[in-house]
N, C-alpha and C positions, 0 to 999 in steps of 0.2 A: 485072222487077227480080230481081236475084240475091238469094237467101236469105242473110241475114247470117251464117248458120252453115255455109256451103258449105265453108269451110276446115277445119271440124271433122269429120273422117272417123270418129273413134273415140270411143266413150263415155268421158268423163273419169272415170267412177266404176269401170267394170269393164274397159274397154279393148276391148269388142266392136266389130266393124265393122258391126253391125246398128243403127247410130245414124241414124235416119231423120227426115225433116221431120215434125213434129207439127202445127204451124201456122205462121203468118207470123213468129212470134217465138221459136219453140222447136223443139228436136229431142228425140226420145224413143228410148231404147234398147230394142229388142225383147227383148234378152237379160235385162236386170235391171230394166227398168221406169223407170229414172231419166229424168226430164224436165229438160232444161236450157233456161232462158229467157235470151235474149240481151238484156241491159239495158245502157244507156250507162254509160261510165266518167265519173266526176266530174272536172271540171277548173275552174280559176279564171283570171280575167283581172283585172288591176289598173289602174285609172285613178289616176295620181298627178300632182297639179299642184304646181308650185313657187309661190313668192310672186309671180312675174310672170304667173301663170295659164298657164304653159307645161306641156305634157303630156310625161311621161317616156316615151320611145320606145326600143325595143331593136332591134338587128339580129340576126336568127337566125344562130347559128353552125352549126346542124345541120339535116338534113332532118327533116321535110318543109319545103319553102319556104326552104331555106338561102339566106342573103343578103338575104332580104326583111325588111321592117319587121314589128314585133310589139309587143306590150305585155307587161310582166312577168306571169308566171303559169305555171301548169302543172297537172299531175295532183294530185289530192287523194290522200294516202296512206291506207291502212287505219287505222282507229281515230283519225282526226283529222276535225274539222269542216271545212267549206269555208272558214270564217273562219281557222282555224288553218293550213289549206293555203295560202291566199293570203299570209298573213303569212310563212310559211316560204319559199315560192317567191320572194317579193319579196326577202327577205334573201339567199337562195342566189344569185339572179341579179344583184343590185345592191349588196348590203351594207347597204341601207337598213333601218331599224327602223320597222315600221308601228306606230303608236300607236292608230289608230282605223280601224275597218272598217265600211263601210255598204253593204249589199247593194243592188244596183240592178235587175238583171234577169238572165234566163238565156236561152241560145240553143243549139239543137242544132248539132252540128258532125260532120264526118267527117274523121278525122285519119289519114293514111296513115303507118304506122310499120312499118318492115321489110317492106314490101309487104303489110301486113295492115291492113285498114280497121277502125279503132277508132272506134266511134260514141261521141261524148262529149256531155255536157250541160255547157256552159260557163257558170259563174256569174260574173257581172261585179260588181266591187266598186269603190267609191270609197274609196281608202286615203289616210289622212293620216299623214305622217311629220314628225318634229320638225325634222330638218335635211336639206334636199335638196341641200346644197352638196358633200357627200362621198359619192360613189357610184362603183362600178366595174362593168365588164362582167365577169361571172363565170358559171360553170356552162355553160349552153348559149347564152350571149349573147356575140356577137362585139363589140358596141359598144352603148353606151347614151348618150342625150343628150336634152335638153329641146327641144321644138318649140312655137312659138306655136300656139295652137288654130286661128288663121286660116290657118296653113300646113299643117295636117294634111290629107293626101290619102288617104282610105281605100283607094283602088285600089292603093296602094303596099304594102299590108299583105298578107302571104302567105296567111293563113288566113281562110276565108270568114266564120266567126263573128266574128272580130275586125273584119273590114271592116264587117259589118252592125252590130256593137256600137258601133263608132266613129261610124258614121252616126247611130245612135240617141242616143248620148252628146252629140255635137256639136249635134244638134237641140234638146237640152234646155239648152244653154249660152247 
């Protein structure tokens, strides 16, 4: 297996090229002694149901998996909680205002961004919104629509953690 830091050739602290593998999760700079541990980025995924018990589904407007199905969500920004991140992402992508957030579970994911493998830890939330009748596809979403739970096909979703998360969510319904 390729070391997760193979794309990092130089020490991020001093710029030395003597940045070598320290262990399976880190690299160490021979020049300044800095050790960099590779940890996953935090991301969120939202399950939003309307009054008919249909799930809000999005179509991805950008790579990775452009054109495939997805759920609202995205990366957590610095200095925000995962709950704040999912609320912000849902609003940015759909215009919906989340009123209540309930954590469900998390799954690891590998997200290819600009030919760089980003390891993520995706936190899945059940989100309640007051009004599901007014929403738009915005930000990195090409389209958004509600689908009856019985018609959800996880294999049509482009990201592996979302496929697995959907399978787990549907099994609980």
